[in-house]
C-alpha positions in Angstrom: -62.7 -6.6 -28.3 -64.3 -7.9 -25.1 -65.8 -5.3 -22.5 -63.2 -6.5 -20.0 -60.2 -5.6 -22.4 -61.4 -2.5 -23.5 -61.9 -1.2 -19.7 -58.3 -2.2 -18.9 -57.0 -0.5 -22.3 -58.9 2.7 -21.2 -57.7 2.3 -17.8 -53.5 2.3 -19.0 -54.3 5.2 -21.5 -55.9 7.7 -18.9 -53.4 6.8 -16.4 -50.6 7.6 -19.0 -52.3 10.8 -20.0 -52.5 11.6 -16.7 -48.7 11.1 -15.8 -47.8 12.8 -19.0 -49.2 16.0 -17.9 -47.6 15.8 -14.6 -44.2 15.2 -16.2 -44.5 17.9 -19.1 -45.3 20.6 -16.3 -42.3 19.4 -14.5 -40.4 19.6 -17.7 -41.8 22.9 -18.6 -40.7 24.4 -15.4 -36.9 23.4 -15.7 -36.4 26.0 -18.5 -36.7 29.7 -18.6 -39.7 30.3 -20.4 -41.7 33.2 -21.6 -45.3 34.1 -21.0 -48.0 36.7 -21.0 -50.6 37.8 -18.8 -53.6 39.4 -20.2 -54.2 39.9 -23.6 -52.1 38.3 -25.8 -49.4 40.2 -27.6 -50.1 41.2 -30.8 -47.9 42.0 -33.8 -46.8 45.6 -34.6 -48.3 46.6 -30.8 -47.3 46.1 -27.0 -47.1 43.1 -24.9 -47.2 42.7 -20.7 -44.2 39.4 -21.1 -43.2 37.6 -18.2 -39.8 35.6 -18.2 -40.3 32.6 -15.6 -37.0 31.6 -14.3 -36.5 28.3 -12.0 -33.3 27.3 -10.3 -31.7 24.4 -11.9 -28.5 24.1 -9.6 -28.7 22.2 -6.6 -26.1 24.3 -4.5 -26.2 27.8 -5.9 -28.8 30.4 -6.1 -29.8 32.3 -9.0 -28.7 36.3 -8.5 -28.7 37.8 -12.0 -31.5 37.0 -15.0 -31.1 39.0 -18.3 -33.3 38.9 -21.4 -31.7 40.5 -24.9 -33.9 41.8 -27.7 -32.6 41.4 -31.2 -31.9 44.5 -32.7 -34.0 43.6 -35.8 -37.3 43.8 -33.7 -36.8 47.4 -33.4 -38.1 47.7 -29.9 -37.7 51.0 -28.5 -40.0 50.8 -25.1 -39.7 48.5 -22.2 -40.8 49.1 -18.7 -40.6 46.5 -15.9 -42.5 45.5 -13.0 -40.9 45.6 -9.5 -39.7 42.7 -8.0 -39.2 42.6 -4.4 -35.5 42.2 -3.6 -34.3 42.5 -7.1 -33.2 45.8 -9.2 -34.0 46.2 -13.0 -31.8 48.2 -15.4 -32.9 48.6 -18.6 -30.2 49.2 -21.4 -30.6 50.8 -24.9 -28.2 50.6 -27.8 -27.9 52.9 -31.0 -27.6 51.0 -34.3 -25.3 52.1 -37.1 -28.1 51.5 -39.4 -31.9 52.1 -38.5 -34.1 49.2 -38.8 -38.2 49.1 -39.4 -40.0 48.5 -36.4 -43.6 47.0 -35.9 -45.0 50.0 -37.4 -42.8 50.4 -40.4 -41.0 53.2 -38.9 -37.3 53.8 -39.2 -35.5 53.6 -35.7 -31.9 53.5 -34.6 -32.4 53.6 -30.9 -33.5 50.6 -29.5 -34.0 48.4 -26.3 -31.0 46.0 -26.3 -31.7 43.9 -22.7 -33.2 44.2 -19.4 -31.2 43.5 -16.8 -32.5 41.7 -12.7 -30.2 41.6 -10.2 -30.7 40.2 -6.7 -30.0 42.3 -3.9 -28.3 40.6 -0.6 -30.5 37.7 0.7 -33.3 38.1 -2.6 -31.5 35.1 -5.0 -33.9 32.2 -6.2 -32.9 29.5 -4.1 -30.7 26.4 -4.8 -33.0 23.3 -6.2 -35.8 23.0 -8.5 -38.4 24.2 -5.7 -38.5 27.8 -6.4 -38.6 29.9 -9.5 -38.9 33.8 -10.1 -41.2 35.9 -12.6 -39.9 39.2 -14.2 -42.4 40.6 -16.0 -42.1 43.6 -18.8 -43.9 45.7 -21.6 -42.3 45.8 -24.5 -43.3 48.2 -27.6 -43.4 48.3 -30.8 -43.6 44.7 -31.2 -42.2 43.4 -34.5 -44.9 43.0 -37.3 -42.7 40.7 -39.4 -42.2 37.6 -37.2 -44.8 35.0 -35.9 -42.8 34.0 -32.7 -40.5 36.4 -30.7 -37.4 34.7 -29.7 -35.9 36.4 -26.5 -32.4 34.8 -25.6 -31.7 35.2 -21.8 -29.1 34.3 -19.4 -28.7 33.0 -15.9 -26.2 33.4 -13.6 -25.7 31.7 -10.3 -23.8 32.6 -6.9 -20.9 30.3 -7.9 -20.3 32.2 -11.2 -21.6 29.7 -13.3 -23.9 31.6 -16.3 -26.3 29.5 -18.2 -27.3 30.9 -21.9 -30.5 30.3 -22.8 -30.0 31.0 -26.5 -30.9 28.2 -28.6 -33.0 29.2 -31.3 -36.3 27.5 -31.5 -36.0 23.9 -33.7 -38.0 23.2 -36.6 -41.7 21.9 -36.1 -41.1 17.9 -35.0 -37.6 18.7 -34.1 -35.8 17.9 -31.0 -35.7 20.7 -28.5 -32.3 21.7 -27.8 -30.6 21.7 -24.4 -31.0 25.6 -23.5 -33.8 26.6 -25.7 -33.9 30.6 -25.8 -37.7 31.9 -24.3 -40.3 32.4 -26.8 -43.6 33.9 -27.4 -46.0 33.6 -30.1 -47.6 37.1 -31.5 -51.1 37.1 -32.4 -52.2 39.2 -36.0 -52.7 42.6 -35.3 -56.3 43.6 -34.7 -58.3 46.4 -36.2 -58.3 48.3 -32.5 -54.5 48.6 -32.9 -52.5 49.1 -29.3 -55.8 50.6 -27.8 -56.6 47.0 -26.1 -52.8 46.8 -24.6 -53.1 50.5 -23.8 -56.0 49.6 -21.4 -54.4 46.5 -20.0 -51.4 48.8 -19.1 -53.4 51.6 -17.7 -55.5 48.9 -15.8 -52.3 47.4 -14.1 -51.1 51.0 -12.9 -48.0 51.1 -15.6 -45.9 54.6 -15.6 -45.0 55.9 -18.6 -41.6 57.0 -17.7 -40.2 53.9 -20.1 -37.8 52.9 -17.0 -38.7 50.4 -14.3 -41.5 51.9 -12.5 -44.2 49.5 -13.9 -46.7 47.8 -11.9 -49.3 45.3 -12.5 -52.4 44.0 -10.7 -52.2 40.9 -8.7 -55.3 39.8 -10.4 -53.6 38.4 -13.5 -51.2 37.1 -11.5 -53.2 35.0 -9.4 -55.4 33.7 -12.3 -51.9 32.6 -13.8 -51.1 30.6 -10.8 -54.8 29.2 -10.7 -54.6 27.9 -14.2 -51.1 26.3 -13.5 -52.4 24.7 -10.4 -55.7 23.7 -12.5 -53.4 21.8 -14.8 -51.4 19.8 -12.3 -55.1 18.7 -10.9 -56.2 17.8 -14.4 -52.9 15.5 -14.8 -53.7 14.0 -11.4 -57.6 13.4 -12.1 -56.1 11.4 -15.0 -54.3 9.3 -12.8 -57.1 8.6 -10.6 -59.7 7.8 -13.2 -57.1 5.4 -14.7 -56.3 3.7 -11.4 -60.2 3.5 -10.8 -61.2 1.8 -14.1 -58.4 -0.4 -13.5 -59.9 -1.8 -10.2 -63.8 -1.8 -11.5 -62.3 -3.8 -14.6 -60.5 -6.4 -12.0 -63.7 -6.9 -9.8 -65.8 -7.1 -13.1 -63.6 -9.9 -14.3 -63.6 -11.8 -11.0 -67.5 -11.4 -10.5 -68.0 -13.0 -14.3 -65.7 -16.0 -13.4 
């Protein structure tokens, strides 16, 4: 293969890689997703989880968001970080038959869902330009699954309700239209829950088990910086591809 053809092919691949990165970021933002700040949630421990909710409707804002906790997970404690302009309600359920929690204990009263409701004038605006984050702390996380599946429901001011509840597809399978938010769990460390307790203490969380949690802005800013860096890398890929193409053309003209 000639040097000229090699450079041209490299330019095309670099450009495609950069464009794919940008497109991937856009596609991911169109779904309700789950992520985490700080330490990775561990099996049998606790985790600070963030539900990220965009708005897909062009003529209606989002006014309510709900996340459900499967009963078999045996999660018995949840706390929410206050979201300005939104109220949060944590709902518990009593199971007819106890289940094992992440530490192997029998539990009958579990967290069933968290519901956030927008106050007047505080909806997630129509269109895809805005999103809102809803952060919560949950424990004890299950120890028998590798991935948490947290079905969510998004309600628009028009009355439309979208259920983000489709289970994850098998590896290599096609993603469903409305996938449930998921988050991977790390293997339990020898330190147990202490790392998460330290994270919670540093972020100013309350121990009441209700809606009084408060997380530091540092992790929030870090996550946003990382998101911006990802877009910058994609744009850099496009720039590298374009630059390589120009250099290849100049080289071709010079040699001819």
